[in-house]
PDB file of N, CA, C and O in Angstrom, chain B, residues numbered from 101:
ATOM      1  N   UNK B 101       0.316 -17.808   2.358  1.00  0.00           N
ATOM      2  CA  UNK B 101      -1.107 -17.572   2.299  1.00  0.00           C
ATOM      3  C   UNK B 101      -1.341 -16.174   2.855  1.00  0.00           C
ATOM      4  O   UNK B 101      -1.023 -15.905   4.014  1.00  0.00           O
ATOM      5  N   UNK B 102      -1.890 -15.292   2.044  1.00  0.00           N
ATOM      6  CA  UNK B 102      -2.106 -13.902   2.446  1.00  0.00           C
ATOM      7  C   UNK B 102      -3.605 -13.678   2.628  1.00  0.00           C
ATOM      8  O   UNK B 102      -4.405 -13.962   1.736  1.00  0.00           O
ATOM      9  N   UNK B 103      -3.966 -13.167   3.798  1.00  0.00           N
ATOM     10  CA  UNK B 103      -5.371 -12.925   4.098  1.00  0.00           C
ATOM     11  C   UNK B 103      -5.638 -11.432   4.246  1.00  0.00           C
ATOM     12  O   UNK B 103      -4.823 -10.700   4.807  1.00  0.00           O
ATOM     13  N   UNK B 104      -6.772 -10.993   3.744  1.00  0.00           N
ATOM     14  CA  UNK B 104      -7.253  -9.627   3.913  1.00  0.00           C
ATOM     15  C   UNK B 104      -8.193  -9.661   5.112  1.00  0.00           C
ATOM     16  O   UNK B 104      -9.386  -9.929   4.970  1.00  0.00           O
ATOM     17  N   UNK B 105      -7.648  -9.389   6.287  1.00  0.00           N
ATOM     18  CA  UNK B 105      -8.457  -9.495   7.503  1.00  0.00           C
ATOM     19  C   UNK B 105      -9.488  -8.379   7.603  1.00  0.00           C
ATOM     20  O   UNK B 105     -10.480  -8.528   8.317  1.00  0.00           O
ATOM     21  N   UNK B 106      -9.279  -7.265   6.904  1.00  0.00           N
ATOM     22  CA  UNK B 106     -10.272  -6.182   6.917  1.00  0.00           C
ATOM     23  C   UNK B 106     -11.547  -6.611   6.203  1.00  0.00           C
ATOM     24  O   UNK B 106     -12.644  -6.201   6.581  1.00  0.00           O
ATOM     25  N   UNK B 107     -11.398  -7.446   5.161  1.00  0.00           N
ATOM     26  CA  UNK B 107     -12.553  -7.907   4.392  1.00  0.00           C
ATOM     27  C   UNK B 107     -12.965  -9.330   4.750  1.00  0.00           C
ATOM     28  O   UNK B 107     -14.036  -9.787   4.352  1.00  0.00           O
ATOM     29  N   UNK B 108     -12.118 -10.029   5.498  1.00  0.00           N
ATOM     30  CA  UNK B 108     -12.434 -11.405   5.870  1.00  0.00           C
ATOM     31  C   UNK B 108     -12.352 -12.380   4.721  1.00  0.00           C
ATOM     32  O   UNK B 108     -13.168 -13.295   4.608  1.00  0.00           O
ATOM     33  N   UNK B 109     -11.343 -12.179   3.848  1.00  0.00           N
ATOM     34  CA  UNK B 109     -11.199 -13.069   2.694  1.00  0.00           C
ATOM     35  C   UNK B 109      -9.727 -13.171   2.300  1.00  0.00           C
ATOM     36  O   UNK B 109      -8.899 -12.403   2.789  1.00  0.00           O
ATOM     37  N   UNK B 110      -9.396 -14.127   1.409  1.00  0.00           N
ATOM     38  CA  UNK B 110      -8.024 -14.193   0.918  1.00  0.00           C
ATOM     39  C   UNK B 110      -7.666 -12.913   0.155  1.00  0.00           C
ATOM     40  O   UNK B 110      -8.529 -12.294  -0.469  1.00  0.00           O
ATOM     41  N   UNK B 111      -6.404 -12.527   0.208  1.00  0.00           N
ATOM     42  CA  UNK B 111      -5.928 -11.347  -0.519  1.00  0.00           C
ATOM     43  C   UNK B 111      -5.555 -11.761  -1.937  1.00  0.00           C
ATOM     44  O   UNK B 111      -4.390 -12.019  -2.239  1.00  0.00           O
ATOM     45  N   UNK B 112      -6.554 -11.819  -2.790  1.00  0.00           N
ATOM     46  CA  UNK B 112      -6.362 -12.247  -4.178  1.00  0.00           C
ATOM     47  C   UNK B 112      -5.676 -11.148  -4.988  1.00  0.00           C
ATOM     48  O   UNK B 112      -6.007  -9.967  -4.878  1.00  0.00           O
ATOM     49  N   UNK B 113      -4.717 -11.570  -5.800  1.00  0.00           N
ATOM     50  CA  UNK B 113      -4.018 -10.691  -6.728  1.00  0.00           C
ATOM     51  C   UNK B 113      -3.176  -9.613  -6.038  1.00  0.00           C
ATOM     52  O   UNK B 113      -3.025  -8.508  -6.560  1.00  0.00           O
ATOM     53  N   UNK B 114      -2.632  -9.941  -4.863  1.00  0.00           N
ATOM     54  CA  UNK B 114      -1.702  -9.023  -4.194  1.00  0.00           C
ATOM     55  C   UNK B 114      -0.291  -9.292  -4.704  1.00  0.00           C
ATOM     56  O   UNK B 114       0.144 -10.441  -4.793  1.00  0.00           O
ATOM     57  N   UNK B 115       0.408  -8.228  -5.034  1.00  0.00           N
ATOM     58  CA  UNK B 115       1.795  -8.343  -5.480  1.00  0.00           C
ATOM     59  C   UNK B 115       2.683  -8.464  -4.251  1.00  0.00           C
ATOM     60  O   UNK B 115       2.569  -7.681  -3.309  1.00  0.00           O
ATOM     61  N   UNK B 116       3.571  -9.456  -4.271  1.00  0.00           N
ATOM     62  CA  UNK B 116       4.529  -9.643  -3.182  1.00  0.00           C
ATOM     63  C   UNK B 116       5.889  -9.995  -3.781  1.00  0.00           C
ATOM     64  O   UNK B 116       5.978 -10.524  -4.889  1.00  0.00           O
ATOM     65  N   UNK B 117       6.933  -9.696  -3.033  1.00  0.00           N
ATOM     66  CA  UNK B 117       8.291  -9.977  -3.484  1.00  0.00           C
ATOM     67  C   UNK B 117       9.044 -10.664  -2.355  1.00  0.00           C
ATOM     68  O   UNK B 117       8.889 -10.304  -1.188  1.00  0.00           O
ATOM     69  N   UNK B 118       9.852 -11.643  -2.699  1.00  0.00           N
ATOM     70  CA  UNK B 118      10.705 -12.319  -1.722  1.00  0.00           C
ATOM     71  C   UNK B 118      12.154 -12.039  -2.082  1.00  0.00           C
ATOM     72  O   UNK B 118      12.584 -12.271  -3.212  1.00  0.00           O
ATOM     73  N   UNK B 119      12.907 -11.531  -1.096  1.00  0.00           N
ATOM     74  CA  UNK B 119      14.331 -11.242  -1.286  1.00  0.00           C
ATOM     75  C   UNK B 119      15.148 -12.007  -0.265  1.00  0.00           C
ATOM     76  O   UNK B 119      14.717 -12.205   0.871  1.00  0.00           O
ATOM     77  N   UNK B 120      16.330 -12.434  -0.676  1.00  0.00           N
ATOM     78  CA  UNK B 120      17.303 -13.034   0.244  1.00  0.00           C
ATOM     79  C   UNK B 120      18.278 -11.920   0.604  1.00  0.00           C
ATOM     80  O   UNK B 120      18.870 -11.303  -0.281  1.00  0.00           O
ATOM     81  N   UNK B 121      18.447 -11.657   1.894  1.00  0.00           N
ATOM     82  CA  UNK B 121      19.318 -10.581   2.355  1.00  0.00           C
ATOM     83  C   UNK B 121      20.702 -11.076   2.764  1.00  0.00           C
ATOM     84  O   UNK B 121      21.682 -10.338   2.668  1.00  0.00           O
ATOM     85  N   UNK B 122      20.780 -12.315   3.216  1.00  0.00           N
ATOM     86  CA  UNK B 122      22.069 -12.884   3.582  1.00  0.00           C
ATOM     87  C   UNK B 122      22.006 -14.395   3.379  1.00  0.00           C
ATOM     88  O   UNK B 122      20.925 -14.982   3.430  1.00  0.00           O
ATOM     89  N   UNK B 123      23.130 -15.014   3.154  1.00  0.00           N
ATOM     90  CA  UNK B 123      24.480 -14.475   3.146  1.00  0.00           C
ATOM     91  C   UNK B 123      24.701 -13.549   1.958  1.00  0.00           C
ATOM     92  O   UNK B 123      24.019 -13.673   0.940  1.00  0.00           O
ATOM     93  N   UNK B 124      25.658 -12.611   2.078  1.00  0.00           N
ATOM     94  CA  UNK B 124      25.863 -11.592   1.036  1.00  0.00           C
ATOM     95  C   UNK B 124      26.066 -12.157  -0.370  1.00  0.00           C
ATOM     96  O   UNK B 124      25.601 -11.575  -1.350  1.00  0.00           O
ATOM     97  N   UNK B 125      26.758 -13.286  -0.466  1.00  0.00           N
ATOM     98  CA  UNK B 125      27.024 -13.846  -1.801  1.00  0.00           C
ATOM     99  C   UNK B 125      25.769 -14.412  -2.469  1.00  0.00           C
ATOM    100  O   UNK B 125      25.771 -14.677  -3.671  1.00  0.00           O
ATOM    101  N   UNK B 126      24.713 -14.595  -1.701  1.00  0.00           N
ATOM    102  CA  UNK B 126      23.462 -15.122  -2.256  1.00  0.00           C
ATOM    103  C   UNK B 126      22.332 -14.094  -2.206  1.00  0.00           C
ATOM    104  O   UNK B 126      21.182 -14.425  -2.491  1.00  0.00           O
ATOM    105  N   UNK B 127      22.653 -12.843  -1.845  1.00  0.00           N
ATOM    106  CA  UNK B 127      21.617 -11.813  -1.700  1.00  0.00           C
ATOM    107  C   UNK B 127      21.013 -11.450  -3.056  1.00  0.00           C
ATOM    108  O   UNK B 127      21.689 -11.476  -4.084  1.00  0.00           O
ATOM    109  N   UNK B 128      19.734 -11.114  -3.030  1.00  0.00           N
ATOM    110  CA  UNK B 128      19.034 -10.684  -4.234  1.00  0.00           C
ATOM    111  C   UNK B 128      17.572 -11.078  -4.195  1.00  0.00           C
ATOM    112  O   UNK B 128      17.097 -11.677  -3.230  1.00  0.00           O
ATOM    113  N   UNK B 129      16.879 -10.737  -5.242  1.00  0.00           N
ATOM    114  CA  UNK B 129      15.461 -11.059  -5.335  1.00  0.00           C
ATOM    115  C   UNK B 129      15.300 -12.535  -5.684  1.00  0.00           C
ATOM    116  O   UNK B 129      15.847 -13.020  -6.675  1.00  0.00           O
ATOM    117  N   UNK B 130      14.543 -13.231  -4.853  1.00  0.00           N
ATOM    118  CA  UNK B 130      14.237 -14.639  -5.109  1.00  0.00           C
ATOM    119  C   UNK B 130      13.113 -14.728  -6.129  1.00  0.00           C
ATOM    120  O   UNK B 130      13.147 -15.568  -7.028  1.00  0.00           O
ATOM    121  N   UNK B 131      12.117 -13.861  -5.987  1.00  0.00           N
ATOM    122  CA  UNK B 131      11.013 -13.880  -6.940  1.00  0.00           C
ATOM    123  C   UNK B 131       9.992 -12.795  -6.671  1.00  0.00           C
ATOM    124  O   UNK B 131       9.862 -12.292  -5.555  1.00  0.00           O
ATOM    125  N   UNK B 132       9.275 -12.449  -7.718  1.00  0.00           N
ATOM    126  CA  UNK B 132       8.134 -11.550  -7.644  1.00  0.00           C
ATOM    127  C   UNK B 132       6.902 -12.387  -7.942  1.00  0.00           C
ATOM    128  O   UNK B 132       6.885 -13.181  -8.882  1.00  0.00           O
ATOM    129  N   UNK B 133       5.878 -12.199  -7.130  1.00  0.00           N
ATOM    130  CA  UNK B 133       4.708 -13.062  -7.214  1.00  0.00           C
ATOM    131  C   UNK B 133       3.432 -12.236  -7.148  1.00  0.00           C
ATOM    132  O   UNK B 133       3.441 -11.086  -6.711  1.00  0.00           O
ATOM    133  N   UNK B 134       2.346 -12.838  -7.585  1.00  0.00           N
ATOM    134  CA  UNK B 134       0.997 -12.298  -7.408  1.00  0.00           C
ATOM    135  C   UNK B 134       0.162 -13.444  -6.866  1.00  0.00           C
ATOM    136  O   UNK B 134       0.143 -14.535  -7.437  1.00  0.00           O
ATOM    137  N   UNK B 135      -0.525 -13.194  -5.764  1.00  0.00           N
ATOM    138  CA  UNK B 135      -1.329 -14.257  -5.152  1.00  0.00           C
ATOM    139  C   UNK B 135      -2.497 -14.644  -6.059  1.00  0.00           C
ATOM    140  O   UNK B 135      -3.003 -13.831  -6.832  1.00  0.00           O
ATOM    141  N   UNK B 136      -2.906 -15.896  -5.942  1.00  0.00           N
ATOM    142  CA  UNK B 136      -4.062 -16.359  -6.718  1.00  0.00           C
ATOM    143  C   UNK B 136      -5.360 -15.979  -5.987  1.00  0.00           C
ATOM    144  O   UNK B 136      -5.324 -15.249  -4.997  1.00  0.00           O
ATOM    145  N   UNK B 137      -6.490 -16.470  -6.474  1.00  0.00           N
ATOM    146  CA  UNK B 137      -7.784 -16.113  -5.881  1.00  0.00           C
ATOM    147  C   UNK B 137      -7.941 -16.591  -4.443  1.00  0.00           C
ATOM    148  O   UNK B 137      -8.794 -16.095  -3.707  1.00  0.00           O
ATOM    149  N   UNK B 138      -7.110 -17.563  -4.041  1.00  0.00           N
ATOM    150  CA  UNK B 138      -7.156 -18.074  -2.678  1.00  0.00           C
ATOM    151  C   UNK B 138      -6.089 -17.419  -1.788  1.00  0.00           C
ATOM    152  O   UNK B 138      -5.892 -17.837  -0.647  1.00  0.00           O
ATOM    153  N   UNK B 139      -5.397 -16.388  -2.312  1.00  0.00           N
ATOM    154  CA  UNK B 139      -4.371 -15.700  -1.541  1.00  0.00           C
ATOM    155  C   UNK B 139      -3.060 -16.466  -1.424  1.00  0.00           C
ATOM    156  O   UNK B 139      -2.228 -16.160  -0.570  1.00  0.00           O
ATOM    157  N   UNK B 140      -2.880 -17.460  -2.283  1.00  0.00           N
ATOM    158  CA  UNK B 140      -1.675 -18.298  -2.239  1.00  0.00           C
ATOM    159  C   UNK B 140      -0.847 -18.105  -3.506  1.00  0.00           C
ATOM    160  O   UNK B 140      -1.303 -17.507  -4.481  1.00  0.00           O
ATOM    161  N   UNK B 141       0.380 -18.626  -3.471  1.00  0.00           N
ATOM    162  CA  UNK B 141       1.237 -18.580  -4.652  1.00  0.00           C
ATOM    163  C   UNK B 141       0.959 -19.784  -5.533  1.00  0.00           C
ATOM    164  O   UNK B 141       0.871 -20.913  -5.049  1.00  0.00           O
ATOM    165  N   UNK B 142       0.824 -19.541  -6.818  1.00  0.00           N
ATOM    166  CA  UNK B 142       0.687 -20.655  -7.757  1.00  0.00           C
ATOM    167  C   UNK B 142       1.964 -21.471  -7.705  1.00  0.00           C
ATOM    168  O   UNK B 142       3.056 -20.904  -7.664  1.00  0.00           O
ATOM    169  N   UNK B 143       1.850 -22.762  -7.706  1.00  0.00           N
ATOM    170  CA  UNK B 143       3.023 -23.625  -7.701  1.00  0.00           C
ATOM    171  C   UNK B 143       3.556 -23.933  -6.318  1.00  0.00           C
ATOM    172  O   UNK B 143       4.588 -24.592  -6.187  1.00  0.00           O
ATOM    173  N   UNK B 144       2.869 -23.467  -5.279  1.00  0.00           N
ATOM    174  CA  UNK B 144       3.291 -23.799  -3.924  1.00  0.00           C
ATOM    175  C   UNK B 144       4.288 -22.823  -3.336  1.00  0.00           C
ATOM    176  O   UNK B 144       4.355 -21.671  -3.765  1.00  0.00           O
ATOM    177  N   UNK B 145       5.065 -23.269  -2.356  1.00  0.00           N
ATOM    178  CA  UNK B 145       5.968 -22.374  -1.628  1.00  0.00           C
ATOM    179  C   UNK B 145       6.980 -21.682  -2.539  1.00  0.00           C
ATOM    180  O   UNK B 145       7.403 -22.235  -3.554  1.00  0.00           O
ATOM    181  N   UNK B 146       7.354 -20.473  -2.161  1.00  0.00           N
ATOM    182  CA  UNK B 146       8.342 -19.713  -2.929  1.00  0.00           C
ATOM    183  C   UNK B 146       9.743 -20.296  -2.763  1.00  0.00           C
ATOM    184  O   UNK B 146      10.554 -20.245  -3.687  1.00  0.00           O
ATOM    185  N   UNK B 147      10.021 -20.844  -1.596  1.00  0.00           N
ATOM    186  CA  UNK B 147      11.329 -21.458  -1.334  1.00  0.00           C
ATOM    187  C   UNK B 147      11.188 -22.969  -1.306  1.00  0.00           C
ATOM    188  O   UNK B 147      10.517 -23.531  -0.440  1.00  0.00           O
ATOM    189  N   UNK B 148      11.823 -23.605  -2.252  1.00  0.00           N
ATOM    190  CA  UNK B 148      11.827 -25.067  -2.293  1.00  0.00           C
ATOM    191  C   UNK B 148      13.048 -25.526  -3.065  1.00  0.00           C
ATOM    192  O   UNK B 148      13.640 -24.760  -3.825  1.00  0.00           O
ATOM    193  N   UNK B 149      13.415 -26.764  -2.866  1.00  0.00           N
ATOM    194  CA  UNK B 149      14.592 -27.297  -3.548  1.00  0.00           C
ATOM    195  C   UNK B 149      15.852 -26.555  -3.159  1.00  0.00           C
ATOM    196  O   UNK B 149      16.061 -26.261  -1.982  1.00  0.00           O
ATOM    197  N   UNK B 150      16.693 -26.247  -4.134  1.00  0.00           N
ATOM    198  CA  UNK B 150      17.975 -25.586  -3.866  1.00  0.00           C
ATOM    199  C   UNK B 150      17.803 -24.158  -3.352  1.00  0.00           C
ATOM    200  O   UNK B 150      18.720 -23.616  -2.735  1.00  0.00           O
ATOM    201  N   UNK B 151      16.641 -23.537  -3.594  1.00  0.00           N
ATOM    202  CA  UNK B 151      16.395 -22.175  -3.102  1.00  0.00           C
ATOM    203  C   UNK B 151      16.063 -22.132  -1.617  1.00  0.00           C
ATOM    204  O   UNK B 151      16.082 -21.065  -1.002  1.00  0.00           O
ATOM    205  N   UNK B 152      15.756 -23.299  -1.039  1.00  0.00           N
ATOM    206  CA  UNK B 152      15.388 -23.370   0.377  1.00  0.00           C
ATOM    207  C   UNK B 152      16.662 -23.554   1.187  1.00  0.00           C
ATOM    208  O   UNK B 152      17.046 -24.678   1.510  1.00  0.00           O
ATOM    209  N   UNK B 153      17.321 -22.434   1.517  1.00  0.00           N
ATOM    210  CA  UNK B 153      18.592 -22.498   2.226  1.00  0.00           C
ATOM    211  C   UNK B 153      18.608 -21.513   3.389  1.00  0.00           C
ATOM    212  O   UNK B 153      17.800 -20.585   3.449  1.00  0.00           O
ATOM    213  N   UNK B 154      19.542 -21.731   4.310  1.00  0.00           N
ATOM    214  CA  UNK B 154      19.673 -20.880   5.490  1.00  0.00           C
ATOM    215  C   UNK B 154      20.056 -19.471   5.058  1.00  0.00           C
ATOM    216  O   UNK B 154      20.897 -19.283   4.178  1.00  0.00           O
ATOM    217  N   UNK B 155      19.430 -18.493   5.688  1.00  0.00           N
ATOM    218  CA  UNK B 155      19.748 -17.104   5.390  1.00  0.00           C
ATOM    219  C   UNK B 155      18.709 -16.180   5.987  1.00  0.00           C
ATOM    220  O   UNK B 155      17.790 -16.622   6.676  1.00  0.00           O
ATOM    221  N   UNK B 156      18.859 -14.914   5.722  1.00  0.00           N
ATOM    222  CA  UNK B 156      17.879 -13.917   6.132  1.00  0.00           C
ATOM    223  C   UNK B 156      17.097 -13.515   4.892  1.00  0.00           C
ATOM    224  O   UNK B 156      17.672 -13.227   3.843  1.00  0.00           O
ATOM    225  N   UNK B 157      15.785 -13.499   5.028  1.00  0.00           N
ATOM    226  CA  UNK B 157      14.891 -13.217   3.911  1.00  0.00           C
ATOM    227  C   UNK B 157      13.950 -12.076   4.272  1.00  0.00           C
ATOM    228  O   UNK B 157      13.785 -11.728   5.441  1.00  0.00           O
ATOM    229  N   UNK B 158      13.342 -11.506   3.245  1.00  0.00           N
ATOM    230  CA  UNK B 158      12.344 -10.472   3.483  1.00  0.00           C
ATOM    231  C   UNK B 158      11.231 -10.575   2.446  1.00  0.00           C
ATOM    232  O   UNK B 158      11.477 -10.545   1.240  1.00  0.00           O
ATOM    233  N   UNK B 159      10.006 -10.698   2.943  1.00  0.00           N
ATOM    234  CA  UNK B 159       8.821 -10.575   2.095  1.00  0.00           C
ATOM    235  C   UNK B 159       8.465  -9.093   2.027  1.00  0.00           C
ATOM    236  O   UNK B 159       8.565  -8.388   3.031  1.00  0.00           O
ATOM    237  N   UNK B 160       8.057  -8.620   0.874  1.00  0.00           N
ATOM    238  CA  UNK B 160       7.536  -7.261   0.736  1.00  0.00           C
ATOM    239  C   UNK B 160       6.127  -7.389   0.175  1.00  0.00           C
ATOM    240  O   UNK B 160       5.920  -7.925  -0.913  1.00  0.00           O
ATOM    241  N   UNK B 161       5.159  -6.884   0.941  1.00  0.00           N
ATOM    242  CA  UNK B 161       3.749  -6.947   0.559  1.00  0.00           C
ATOM    243  C   UNK B 161       3.317  -5.561   0.082  1.00  0.00           C
ATOM    244  O   UNK B 161       3.463  -4.581   0.813  1.00  0.00           O
ATOM    245  N   UNK B 162       2.791  -5.475  -1.129  1.00  0.00           N
ATOM    246  CA  UNK B 162       2.352  -4.202  -1.700  1.00  0.00           C
ATOM    247  C   UNK B 162       0.865  -4.006  -1.398  1.00  0.00           C
ATOM    248  O   UNK B 162       0.005  -4.102  -2.273  1.00  0.00           O
ATOM    249  N   UNK B 163       0.607  -3.728  -0.119  1.00  0.00           N
ATOM    250  CA  UNK B 163      -0.748  -3.659   0.409  1.00  0.00           C
ATOM    251  C   UNK B 163      -1.499  -2.432  -0.105  1.00  0.00           C
ATOM    252  O   UNK B 163      -2.695  -2.515  -0.385  1.00  0.00           O
ATOM    253  N   UNK B 164      -0.816  -1.300  -0.232  1.00  0.00           N
ATOM    254  CA  UNK B 164      -1.470  -0.094  -0.739  1.00  0.00           C
ATOM    255  C   UNK B 164      -2.024  -0.301  -2.138  1.00  0.00           C
ATOM    256  O   UNK B 164      -3.152   0.098  -2.428  1.00  0.00           O
ATOM    257  N   UNK B 165      -1.234  -0.925  -3.005  1.00  0.00           N
ATOM    258  CA  UNK B 165      -1.698  -1.229  -4.369  1.00  0.00           C
ATOM    259  C   UNK B 165      -2.881  -2.190  -4.339  1.00  0.00           C
ATOM    260  O   UNK B 165      -3.836  -2.041  -5.101  1.00  0.00           O
ATOM    261  N   UNK B 166      -2.804  -3.181  -3.447  1.00  0.00           N
ATOM    262  CA  UNK B 166      -3.888  -4.152  -3.324  1.00  0.00           C
ATOM    263  C   UNK B 166      -5.191  -3.453  -2.928  1.00  0.00           C
ATOM    264  O   UNK B 166      -6.222  -3.651  -3.570  1.00  0.00           O
ATOM    265  N   UNK B 167      -5.145  -2.635  -1.870  1.00  0.00           N
ATOM    266  CA  UNK B 167      -6.361  -1.946  -1.428  1.00  0.00           C
ATOM    267  C   UNK B 167      -6.881  -0.990  -2.505  1.00  0.00           C
ATOM    268  O   UNK B 167      -8.092  -0.864  -2.684  1.00  0.00           O
ATOM    269  N   UNK B 168      -5.982  -0.318  -3.220  1.00  0.00           N
ATOM    270  CA  UNK B 168      -6.411   0.569  -4.307  1.00  0.00           C
ATOM    271  C   UNK B 168      -7.129  -0.223  -5.400  1.00  0.00           C
ATOM    272  O   UNK B 168      -8.132   0.238  -5.946  1.00  0.00           O
ATOM    273  N   UNK B 169      -6.616  -1.416  -5.717  1.00  0.00           N
ATOM    274  CA  UNK B 169      -7.251  -2.232  -6.760  1.00  0.00           C
ATOM    275  C   UNK B 169      -8.619  -2.747  -6.316  1.00  0.00           C
ATOM    276  O   UNK B 169      -9.465  -3.072  -7.149  1.00  0.00           O
ATOM    277  N   UNK B 170      -8.831  -2.820  -5.000  1.00  0.00           N
ATOM    278  CA  UNK B 170     -10.116  -3.266  -4.459  1.00  0.00           C
ATOM    279  C   UNK B 170     -11.096  -2.102  -4.317  1.00  0.00           C
ATOM    280  O   UNK B 170     -12.249  -2.300  -3.931  1.00  0.00           O
ATOM    281  N   UNK B 171     -10.637  -0.888  -4.629  1.00  0.00           N
ATOM    282  CA  UNK B 171     -11.511   0.280  -4.524  1.00  0.00           C
ATOM    283  C   UNK B 171     -11.633   0.828  -3.117  1.00  0.00           C
ATOM    284  O   UNK B 171     -12.556   1.587  -2.820  1.00  0.00           O
ATOM    285  N   UNK B 172     -10.699   0.446  -2.240  1.00  0.00           N
ATOM    286  CA  UNK B 172     -10.725   0.936  -0.862  1.00  0.00           C
ATOM    287  C   UNK B 172     -10.307   2.388  -0.838  1.00  0.00           C
ATOM    288  O   UNK B 172      -9.242   2.741  -1.345  1.00  0.00           O
ATOM    289  N   UNK B 173     -11.137   3.233  -0.253  1.00  0.00           N
ATOM    290  CA  UNK B 173     -10.874   4.668  -0.211  1.00  0.00           C
ATOM    291  C   UNK B 173      -9.778   4.985   0.810  1.00  0.00           C
ATOM    292  O   UNK B 173      -9.809   4.506   1.944  1.00  0.00           O
ATOM    293  N   UNK B 174      -8.826   5.788   0.391  1.00  0.00           N
ATOM    294  CA  UNK B 174      -7.831   6.344   1.309  1.00  0.00           C
ATOM    295  C   UNK B 174      -7.698   7.823   0.990  1.00  0.00           C
ATOM    296  O   UNK B 174      -7.836   8.228  -0.164  1.00  0.00           O
ATOM    297  N   UNK B 175      -7.434   8.620   1.992  1.00  0.00           N
ATOM    298  CA  UNK B 175      -7.206  10.043   1.754  1.00  0.00           C
ATOM    299  C   UNK B 175      -5.721  10.310   1.930  1.00  0.00           C
ATOM    300  O   UNK B 175      -5.190  10.188   3.034  1.00  0.00           O
ATOM    301  N   UNK B 176      -5.055  10.670   0.849  1.00  0.00           N
ATOM    302  CA  UNK B 176      -3.619  10.911   0.919  1.00  0.00           C
ATOM    303  C   UNK B 176      -2.833   9.625   0.944  1.00  0.00           C
ATOM    304  O   UNK B 176      -3.226   8.632   0.331  1.00  0.00           O
ATOM    305  N   UNK B 177      -1.725   9.644   1.653  1.00  0.00           N
ATOM    306  CA  UNK B 177      -0.835   8.496   1.764  1.00  0.00           C
ATOM    307  C   UNK B 177      -1.514   7.379   2.561  1.00  0.00           C
ATOM    308  O   UNK B 177      -1.960   7.619   3.683  1.00  0.00           O
ATOM    309  N   UNK B 178      -1.602   6.161   2.006  1.00  0.00           N
ATOM    310  CA  UNK B 178      -2.214   5.059   2.758  1.00  0.00           C
ATOM    311  C   UNK B 178      -1.426   4.750   4.037  1.00  0.00           C
ATOM    312  O   UNK B 178      -0.196   4.788   4.035  1.00  0.00           O
ATOM    313  N   UNK B 179      -2.124   4.449   5.106  1.00  0.00           N
ATOM    314  CA  UNK B 179      -1.489   4.065   6.360  1.00  0.00           C
ATOM    315  C   UNK B 179      -0.685   2.779   6.168  1.00  0.00           C
ATOM    316  O   UNK B 179       0.431   2.664   6.675  1.00  0.00           O
ATOM    317  N   UNK B 180      -1.243   1.817   5.440  1.00  0.00           N
ATOM    318  CA  UNK B 180      -0.547   0.585   5.083  1.00  0.00           C
ATOM    319  C   UNK B 180      -0.260   0.637   3.593  1.00  0.00           C
ATOM    320  O   UNK B 180      -1.183   0.630   2.779  1.00  0.00           O
ATOM    321  N   UNK B 181       1.015   0.687   3.235  1.00  0.00           N
ATOM    322  CA  UNK B 181       1.385   0.786   1.827  1.00  0.00           C
ATOM    323  C   UNK B 181       2.292  -0.381   1.454  1.00  0.00           C
ATOM    324  O   UNK B 181       1.807  -1.405   0.976  1.00  0.00           O
ATOM    325  N   UNK B 182       3.580  -0.248   1.661  1.00  0.00           N
ATOM    326  CA  UNK B 182       4.532  -1.316   1.401  1.00  0.00           C
ATOM    327  C   UNK B 182       4.972  -1.875   2.758  1.00  0.00           C
ATOM    328  O   UNK B 182       5.533  -1.149   3.579  1.00  0.00           O
ATOM    329  N   UNK B 183       4.717  -3.162   2.989  1.00  0.00           N
ATOM    330  CA  UNK B 183       4.986  -3.762   4.294  1.00  0.00           C
ATOM    331  C   UNK B 183       6.074  -4.830   4.157  1.00  0.00           C
ATOM    332  O   UNK B 183       5.874  -5.837   3.476  1.00  0.00           O
ATOM    333  N   UNK B 184       7.232  -4.612   4.806  1.00  0.00           N
ATOM    334  CA  UNK B 184       8.276  -5.638   4.804  1.00  0.00           C
ATOM    335  C   UNK B 184       8.104  -6.577   5.995  1.00  0.00           C
ATOM    336  O   UNK B 184       7.641  -6.178   7.063  1.00  0.00           O
ATOM    337  N   UNK B 185       8.489  -7.828   5.781  1.00  0.00           N
ATOM    338  CA  UNK B 185       8.486  -8.823   6.847  1.00  0.00           C
ATOM    339  C   UNK B 185       9.797  -9.602   6.742  1.00  0.00           C
ATOM    340  O   UNK B 185       9.980 -10.403   5.826  1.00  0.00           O
ATOM    341  N   UNK B 186      10.695  -9.362   7.675  1.00  0.00           N
ATOM    342  CA  UNK B 186      12.025  -9.981   7.647  1.00  0.00           C
ATOM    343  C   UNK B 186      12.053 -11.192   8.573  1.00  0.00           C
ATOM    344  O   UNK B 186      11.494 -11.165   9.669  1.00  0.00           O
ATOM    345  N   UNK B 187      12.711 -12.253   8.114  1.00  0.00           N
ATOM    346  CA  UNK B 187      12.806 -13.470   8.918  1.00  0.00           C
ATOM    347  C   UNK B 187      14.091 -14.217   8.578  1.00  0.00           C
ATOM    348  O   UNK B 187      14.726 -13.948   7.559  1.00  0.00           O
ATOM    349  N   UNK B 188      14.464 -15.154   9.437  1.00  0.00           N
ATOM    350  CA  UNK B 188      15.627 -16.007   9.179  1.00  0.00           C
ATOM    351  C   UNK B 188      16.774 -15.718  10.108  1.00  0.00           C
ATOM    352  O   UNK B 188      17.822 -16.356  10.012  1.00  0.00           O
TER     353      UNK B 188
END
């Protein structure tokens, strides 16, 4: 669930990517997603079933693109652009 705390609403239509970083033999992109109008992924969690396994993962949030699509003014390089979140 992705929230736009600057606007106080769900982050609708934000592009995000989930990658598995380890173990090395399973590393790669798990999926590319776009949040729905409620800031969630269609179909529920990105990791479920056989994809829900122990490892190190990283979400990548394309926040700069999201704010640009919302018409948020930035001068030059956005302070928040591509944000990684590593876990596991």
